[in-house]
VODREN-651853 format. One record per residue (C-alpha): residue number from 1; residue in three letters; x, y, z. Coordinates in pm, 1 decimal, m for minus. Example, Ala and Ser with C-alpha at 12.3 -4.5 7.8 and 13.67 -1.06 7.14 Angstrom:
<sites>
1,ala,1230.0,m450.0,780.0
2,ser,1367.0,m106.0,714.0
</sites>
This chain:
<sites>
1,met,8590.1,6583.8,9254.7
2,arg,8466.7,6797.4,8966.3
3,lys,8275.9,7019.3,9208.4
4,phe,8596.8,7092.9,9403.9
5,ile,8787.2,7187.6,9088.2
6,val,8512.9,7425.1,8972.9
7,phe,8486.3,7575.7,9322.6
8,gly,8864.7,7617.4,9338.9
9,leu,8882.9,7789.1,8999.9
10,leu,8595.3,8020.5,9085.0
11,ser,8761.4,8105.9,9417.0
12,leu,9089.3,8188.5,9240.9
13,ala,8909.7,8406.7,8986.4
14,leu,8722.5,8588.7,9263.1
15,met,9042.4,8646.3,9464.0
16,phe,9224.7,8780.6,9156.5
17,thr,8933.7,9013.7,9076.7
18,ala,8915.5,9137.4,9436.1
19,tyr,9292.8,9197.4,9445.7
20,phe,9292.9,9386.6,9114.9
21,ala,8991.3,9596.3,9221.6
22,phe,9162.0,9682.8,9551.0
23,val,9485.4,9785.8,9379.6
24,tyr,9298.2,9994.7,9120.5
25,tyr,9032.8,10167.0,9333.3
26,val,9202.0,10209.3,9674.1
27,pro,9487.1,10462.5,9667.6
28,tyr,9767.9,10446.4,9921.4
29,ser,9787.7,10827.3,9935.9
30,glu,9672.6,11138.7,9753.6
31,gly,9845.8,11473.3,9732.3
32,val,9971.8,11775.9,9544.5
33,arg,10323.8,11854.5,9425.9
34,ala,10463.2,12154.1,9243.0
35,gly,10777.4,12215.1,9043.1
36,glu,10923.7,12261.7,8699.7
37,leu,10803.7,12000.1,8451.7
38,ile,11128.4,11874.4,8302.6
39,lys,11013.7,11560.1,8121.9
40,ile,10705.7,11393.3,7977.2
41,ser,10747.4,11100.6,7741.2
42,lys,10584.4,10785.6,7615.2
43,lys,10822.0,10495.5,7663.4
44,gly,10840.4,10120.0,7653.7
45,val,10895.9,9841.9,7405.4
46,met,10594.2,9615.2,7440.0
47,met,10375.0,9830.4,7664.5
48,lys,10399.1,10205.7,7602.4
49,thr,10335.5,10416.7,7912.7
50,trp,10347.3,10790.4,7982.5
51,glu,10621.5,10886.1,8229.7
52,gly,10735.1,11224.6,8354.4
53,glu,10950.5,11413.2,8600.1
54,ile,10912.0,11733.3,8798.9
55,ser,11211.4,11916.2,8946.9
56,gln,11122.6,12033.1,9296.7
57,gly,11453.5,12198.1,9380.0
58,ile,11651.6,12486.2,9240.9
59,ser,11940.1,12262.8,9137.1
60,gly,11720.3,11974.2,9028.9
61,ala,11830.3,11763.2,9324.4
62,gln,11473.5,11663.0,9411.6
63,ile,11303.9,11485.9,9122.8
64,phe,10943.2,11364.5,9146.0
65,lys,10886.9,11080.8,8898.8
66,phe,10532.4,10999.3,8794.1
67,ser,10316.5,10812.4,8546.0
68,val,9995.2,10904.7,8365.6
69,met,9724.3,10655.8,8274.8
70,asp,9662.1,10624.5,7898.7
71,asp,9293.1,10715.6,7934.8
72,asp,9379.7,11060.5,8083.7
73,gln,9430.9,11226.1,7744.6
74,lys,9349.9,11574.0,7880.9
75,val,9625.0,11545.3,8144.1
76,ile,9873.0,11408.6,7888.0
77,gln,9800.2,11698.4,7651.7
78,gln,9834.8,11956.9,7931.6
79,leu,10165.4,11807.3,8046.3
80,thr,10293.5,11811.8,7689.7
81,asp,10189.2,12177.7,7651.1
82,tyr,10340.6,12280.7,7987.6
83,gln,10681.4,12119.4,7924.9
84,gly,10951.2,12334.8,8087.9
85,lys,10703.3,12541.5,8290.7
86,tyr,10619.5,12550.9,8661.9
87,val,10316.3,12330.1,8733.2
88,lys,10113.2,12199.5,9024.4
89,val,9994.5,11838.1,8992.8
90,asn,9743.1,11633.0,9186.5
91,tyr,9837.7,11268.9,9220.3
92,ile,9737.4,10939.5,9373.2
93,glu,9987.1,10685.4,9495.8
94,arg,9899.8,10320.6,9444.0
95,tyr,10018.8,10025.7,9650.7
96,ile,10167.3,9859.3,9344.0
97,thr,10175.7,9916.6,8971.9
98,phe,10145.0,9688.7,8673.0
99,pro,10366.6,9707.7,8361.8
100,trp,10079.0,9834.7,8147.0
101,trp,10007.3,10123.5,8391.4
102,gly,10355.5,10270.5,8425.6
103,asp,10687.2,10257.1,8609.3
104,ser,10595.3,10476.7,8904.4
105,his,10352.0,10429.9,9192.4
106,tyr,10247.5,10796.8,9150.3
107,phe,9976.3,10871.1,8892.7
108,ile,9885.4,11226.3,8791.8
109,thr,9512.0,11304.6,8793.5
110,asn,9516.7,11682.2,8733.4
111,val,9769.2,11947.0,8629.0
112,gln,9761.2,12328.1,8660.1
113,leu,9999.3,12593.6,8535.6
114,glu,10142.3,12798.5,8826.0
115,asp,10361.8,13105.0,8869.4
116,ser,10717.2,13009.1,8956.8
117,pro,10818.3,13118.0,9308.9
118,his,11175.7,13167.4,9180.7
119,phe,11092.7,13448.5,8938.3
120,lys,10851.3,13674.3,9129.7
</sites>
């Protein structure tokens, strides 16, 4: 009986580890978006996460909401510096998110300052 309990607990631990590894390392999609960076903030009560928004339309009708992982300090600093400017961001989309990662399924991995197509 004891052998079955130990085997069951080890199986559960292995399944949880495999699930978490899959969610973390296997992205659903990857891509690039561009627009005016209208918001970057650290929010939350218990678990603070970095969240932001990019306006992809002239009137602000298309908003791309994203999160940034806490360990991407370079990206967070660039987003903070580029607030209100036209940027191009690389992102990965995850299958799910956890509360300590952020609200969005989209996570920014790189950000570049771009010339606005509206003011050329």
